SEMIZA-951327 format. One record per residue: y, x negated, z negated of N, C-alpha, C, O in turn; residue in one letter. Coordinates in pm, 1 decimal. Each point is the difference from the previous one (the first is absolute). Layout:
REM residues N
ATOM:Y:X:Z:Y:X:Z:Y:X:Z:Y:X:Z:A
...
//
This chain:
REM residues 91
ATOM:5346.7:5806.7:7503.9:-122.7:-45.0:-66.7:-96.4:-44.3:98.5:8.1:35.5:117.6:X
ATOM:-103.6:-115.4:-163.3:-95.2:-61.9:104.3:-154.5:62.4:-26.4:-29.7:49.7:-108.6:X
ATOM:-60.2:-57.8:215.7:-142.6:47.1:-18.2:-79.0:-105.7:-49.5:-98.6:22.2:-70.3:X
ATOM:143.4:-162.1:109.3:-71.5:-115.7:-43.0:89.2:-113.5:-40.2:107.9:-23.1:54.5:X
ATOM:-163.2:-51.7:-160.8:82.5:-115.9:-55.3:-109.8:-112.9:-0.7:-109.3:14.4:-54.8:X
ATOM:147.5:-122.8:118.2:-85.4:-121.2:11.2:63.1:-103.4:-97.6:119.2:-27.6:14.2:X
ATOM:-194.8:-32.9:-115.6:66.4:-76.4:-97.2:-70.7:-134.9:-0.1:-118.2:-5.5:-34.0:X
ATOM:192.2:-114.9:74.3:-53.6:-133.3:-21.4:106.4:-92.9:-60.8:74.1:-75.1:63.5:X
ATOM:-78.7:93.2:-204.6:107.0:-70.8:-72.4:-25.1:-143.6:-1.6:-114.1:-43.0:16.8:X
ATOM:221.5:-39.3:-37.6:-0.7:-150.7:-7.7:-75.5:-54.4:-117.1:-44.1:-114.9:-2.9:X
ATOM:31.1:202.0:-93.6:-74.0:-40.2:-132.9:-95.6:113.2:-45.0:15.4:117.0:35.1:X
ATOM:-107.6:-157.3:-109.3:-106.3:80.2:-30.0:-21.6:46.7:-129.0:-107.7:51.2:-30.5:X
ATOM:208.1:-65.0:-56.4:5.7:30.0:-142.6:17.1:160.4:-20.4:51.7:74.4:83.3:X
ATOM:-99.2:-38.5:-196.9:13.0:147.4:-23.3:152.4:43.3:-3.4:42.7:106.0:45.8:X
ATOM:24.9:-194.4:-100.9:147.3:40.3:-2.6:66.5:25.9:128.1:76.7:95.2:14.3:X
ATOM:-106.7:-183.8:84.9:39.4:25.3:133.0:-52.6:127.5:70.1:72.9:68.7:71.5:X
ATOM:-199.6:-41.0:-94.6:-61.2:127.2:56.6:46.1:120.7:-77.2:-13.3:110.1:53.4:X
ATOM:63.1:-118.8:-167.0:60.2:118.2:-73.7:122.8:37.5:60.7:33.1:118.5:6.3:X
ATOM:50.0:-227.8:47.4:138.2:21.6:74.9:-36.4:58.2:134.1:61.9:98.2:41.0:X
ATOM:-166.0:-157.1:35.3:-19.7:51.2:129.9:-53.5:146.4:-6.8:27.9:80.1:89.2:X
ATOM:-109.8:-44.3:-202.7:-41.1:139.0:-16.2:105.3:96.7:-15.4:-5.2:115.7:41.7:X
ATOM:113.2:-175.4:-111.5:100.5:111.8:-16.2:77.5:16.2:112.7:60.3:106.1:15.6:X
ATOM:-51.4:-207.6:76.8:73.6:12.2:132.2:-85.2:86.8:86.1:51.8:91.2:64.4:X
ATOM:-194.8:-117.6:-59.6:-91.2:71.5:84.9:11.9:156.6:-34.5:3.5:81.2:92.5:X
ATOM:2.1:-43.4:-214.7:-9.8:142.1:-38.3:136.7:52.9:28.8:6.8:121.8:16.2:X
ATOM:103.0:-191.2:-6.9:123.0:55.0:38.3:-14.0:28.2:145.2:36.3:111.3:37.7:X
ATOM:-86.1:-199.8:54.3:11.1:-1.2:139.0:-98.9:125.6:55.6:30.7:75.3:92.5:X
ATOM:-144.6:-70.6:-162.7:-107.8:71.9:59.8:0.1:149.8:-18.5:37.0:50.8:-105.9:X
ATOM:-82.7:26.5:219.5:-11.5:139.5:-20.2:-105.7:35.1:-105.1:-87.1:-82.3:-28.1:X
ATOM:92.6:201.0:-30.0:-124.0:35.1:-67.6:-127.2:-11.3:70.7:-16.4:51.0:110.8:X
ATOM:-77.7:-119.2:-174.9:-138.7:-26.1:59.9:13.1:-113.6:102.6:-82.3:-6.5:91.3:X
ATOM:181.0:-83.1:-101.6:17.7:-95.8:101.0:-87.1:-107.1:-18.9:-37.5:-26.8:-114.1:X
ATOM:-5.2:-47.1:223.6:-92.7:-112.1:-3.2:74.3:-129.4:-27.7:111.9:-33.1:39.2:X
ATOM:-209.7:-41.4:-125.4:43.1:-143.1:-37.3:-104.7:-83.8:47.8:-118.2:30.8:-15.2:X
ATOM:159.3:-146.8:78.6:-89.3:-113.5:13.0:73.6:-133.0:-42.6:111.7:-27.6:44.1:X
ATOM:-185.9:-59.8:-139.2:54.6:-109.9:-46.0:-107.6:-119.2:10.3:-121.7:14.5:10.8:X
ATOM:187.7:-126.2:-16.0:-96.5:-122.6:-11.7:29.3:-83.2:-117.3:113.5:-40.2:-25.8:X
ATOM:-232.1:11.4:-54.7:19.4:-88.6:-111.5:-146.0:-56.3:-28.9:-92.7:21.1:78.2:X
ATOM:80.9:-81.0:-174.5:-132.9:-64.2:-49.8:-87.7:93.2:-69.8:43.5:102.6:-52.4:X
ATOM:-171.0:-137.6:50.8:-101.9:96.4:-67.3:22.9:13.9:-137.3:-37.3:104.1:-54.1:X
ATOM:88.3:-185.2:-6.7:33.1:-1.5:-150.9:94.4:113.4:-31.0:-3.1:45.4:-114.4:X
ATOM:77.2:0.0:192.6:103.0:98.5:-2.3:-55.4:140.3:22.7:70.8:99.8:13.9:X
ATOM:-207.0:-101.6:-11.5:-56.1:140.9:39.4:43.9:117.5:-83.5:38.1:108.2:44.8:X
ATOM:-49.4:-146.7:-187.4:21.7:99.9:-104.9:155.6:52.8:-0.6:24.3:119.0:-20.4:X
ATOM:60.2:-197.8:39.9:132.1:60.6:6.4:44.7:44.9:134.7:107.1:59.9:9.4:X
ATOM:-176.4:-82.6:90.6:19.7:62.9:128.9:-44.9:139.4:-4.4:62.3:86.3:61.7:X
ATOM:-167.6:-58.8:-131.4:-53.1:128.5:-23.6:88.9:88.1:-93.1:20.1:119.7:20.6:X
ATOM:27.9:-186.3:-118.2:80.8:61.4:-96.0:155.9:27.0:47.3:58.7:103.4:-31.8:X
ATOM:-11.0:-185.2:94.2:131.6:4.2:63.9:19.5:93.6:110.1:83.0:90.9:1.9:X
ATOM:-171.3:-122.4:95.0:-3.1:72.1:134.3:-118.7:81.9:49.4:-7.9:46.3:113.8:X
ATOM:-75.6:-33.9:-201.3:-132.3:64.7:29.7:-68.0:-64.2:128.9:-67.5:66.5:78.7:X
ATOM:89.7:-189.2:-66.6:-70.1:-67.3:119.6:-124.7:-76.1:-33.3:-7.8:-61.7:-106.2:X
ATOM:-90.8:63.9:194.1:-130.8:-63.3:-4.4:-19.5:-105.4:83.2:51.6:-1.0:111.8:X
ATOM:-130.4:-102.2:-158.0:-28.7:-121.7:98.8:-66.3:59.3:120.1:-85.9:88.2:-4.8:X
ATOM:132.8:-143.8:111.9:-66.7:16.0:139.5:-106.6:-96.5:51.4:4.6:-116.2:-40.4:X
ATOM:-80.9:145.9:108.4:-108.8:-98.9:54.0:63.4:-113.9:96.7:-34.3:-117.8:-10.4:X
ATOM:127.1:161.5:102.8:77.3:-85.6:78.0:90.5:-91.9:-70.2:79.1:53.2:-78.0:X
ATOM:-75.4:-182.8:90.7:83.8:-77.8:-70.0:84.7:-96.1:85.9:-54.0:-61.8:91.8:X
ATOM:180.5:48.1:-118.1:76.6:-111.8:75.2:-61.5:-134.9:4.1:-54.3:-42.8:-101.9:X
ATOM:58.0:-29.8:212.9:-58.2:-119.2:16.1:121.5:-103.6:-17.5:85.7:-4.7:88.3:X
ATOM:-77.6:-73.4:-194.4:103.4:-95.0:7.6:-51.4:-114.6:-83.2:12.4:-22.1:-120.5:X
ATOM:-80.2:-52.7:226.8:-87.9:-128.0:-69.1:89.2:-103.9:-72.9:-55.0:-77.2:-78.6:X
ATOM:172.8:70.6:96.6:77.2:-112.2:-69.4:38.1:47.4:-148.9:53.6:-78.0:-78.7:X
ATOM:-81.3:196.1:48.8:42.3:46.1:-139.8:-118.9:-20.3:-101.8:-118.6:15.2:29.5:X
ATOM:165.6:-50.7:-150.2:-113.2:-36.3:-114.8:-66.6:137.1:-29.5:-122.5:0.8:-11.7:X
ATOM:186.0:106.0:-0.2:-68.9:126.3:-27.6:-46.3:75.4:117.3:57.8:-22.8:106.2:X
ATOM:-151.2:107.4:-108.5:-36.6:93.4:106.2:71.5:136.2:-26.1:-26.9:63.0:-102.3:X
ATOM:109.1:-20.8:184.7:78.6:113.5:-27.1:-90.9:131.9:65.0:-86.2:-18.7:85.8:X
ATOM:114.4:133.2:-132.1:-68.9:110.1:31.9:119.6:120.4:27.6:108.1:12.5:-57.5:X
ATOM:-161.5:62.7:155.5:90.5:128.4:22.7:-49.1:98.9:-106.4:-114.2:-7.0:-45.4:X
ATOM:204.4:100.2:6.4:-7.1:115.4:-93.8:61.1:108.1:56.6:102.3:-14.4:66.9:X
ATOM:-158.6:133.4:-87.9:62.4:121.6:73.8:-37.6:118.8:-77.9:-107.2:9.7:-59.8:X
ATOM:194.7:76.4:62.2:-31.8:143.6:-67.0:-44.1:106.9:87.3:23.9:117.8:-26.8:X
ATOM:-91.5:-156.7:137.2:-36.8:83.5:92.7:-119.2:-54.5:83.1:-10.0:-122.1:12.5:X
ATOM:-76.0:199.9:41.9:-120.4:-46.2:61.6:34.6:-50.0:138.4:87.7:61.3:60.8:X
ATOM:-142.5:-158.8:-7.3:29.8:-60.2:128.9:-124.5:-58.0:54.2:-61.7:-81.5:-68.6:X
ATOM:13.9:120.0:199.5:-122.7:-34.9:46.4:23.0:-146.9:36.9:-95.5:-75.0:-20.3:X
ATOM:197.1:27.5:66.6:29.0:-153.7:30.4:8.8:-70.6:-106.8:-51.3:-111.6:8.3:X
ATOM:108.9:145.0:-125.4:-5.3:-75.5:-122.2:-135.9:-0.6:-65.4:-26.0:-76.7:-92.6:X
ATOM:-51.5:154.2:136.8:-144.3:5.0:-60.5:-103.7:-90.1:62.6:-112.9:-5.3:-48.8:X
ATOM:149.1:-71.8:163.7:-78.3:-96.1:65.4:23.0:-140.4:-63.1:109.8:-43.6:-34.7:X
ATOM:-218.9:-15.1:25.8:21.9:-160.8:-51.2:18.7:-83.2:131.8:-74.4:-0.7:98.0:X
ATOM:190.2:-68.8:-117.7:22.0:-93.6:113.1:-87.3:-127.3:1.1:-34.0:-52.6:-106.0:X
ATOM:-1.7:4.0:224.6:-108.7:-113.4:-12.8:48.3:-134.9:-30.6:-83.8:-87.6:-21.4:X
ATOM:199.4:62.4:17.1:48.7:-133.8:-50.7:-2.0:-6.7:-153.4:-5.4:-112.1:-50.7:X
ATOM:9.0:215.4:-24.6:-3.6:4.4:-139.1:-145.0:-3.2:-50.7:-73.6:89.0:42.7:X
ATOM:21.9:-180.4:-128.8:-134.6:3.2:-45.0:-39.0:130.9:-97.5:76.6:41.7:-86.8:X
ATOM:-171.9:0.2:107.3:-60.5:96.8:-86.6:22.4:-36.7:-164.6:-35.8:-109.5:-43.4:X
ATOM:91.8:201.0:-34.1:12.4:-35.1:-129.0:-143.0:-13.0:-84.7:-7.5:-52.7:-111.0:X
ATOM:-85.5:100.7:171.5:-133.8:-14.0:-63.0:-64.8:-137.7:29.0:-83.5:-48.6:-76.3:X
ATOM:122.3:-7.5:181.6:-52.6:-133.4:41.1:27.7:-102.8:-103.7:-36.5:-116.3:17.1:X
//
């Protein structure tokens, strides 16, 4: 089993995340850490499926239509800092 699982699936649908959740729970030690990337609209089921919260730091991928976010089920000082190349959501 593993301490940490990082999930970056090729599709962002709930059905895909449900399958990745099953695999992550199989691979993780009890109280293991999960980090994943998906769009902001998936916030609800990221909390429901993996107990993950959106992080301030976001991946910068200018060619994509949607802005992706990182989600994690643990606190991280590094993921709590806004990266300068991503505009503030309040702007």
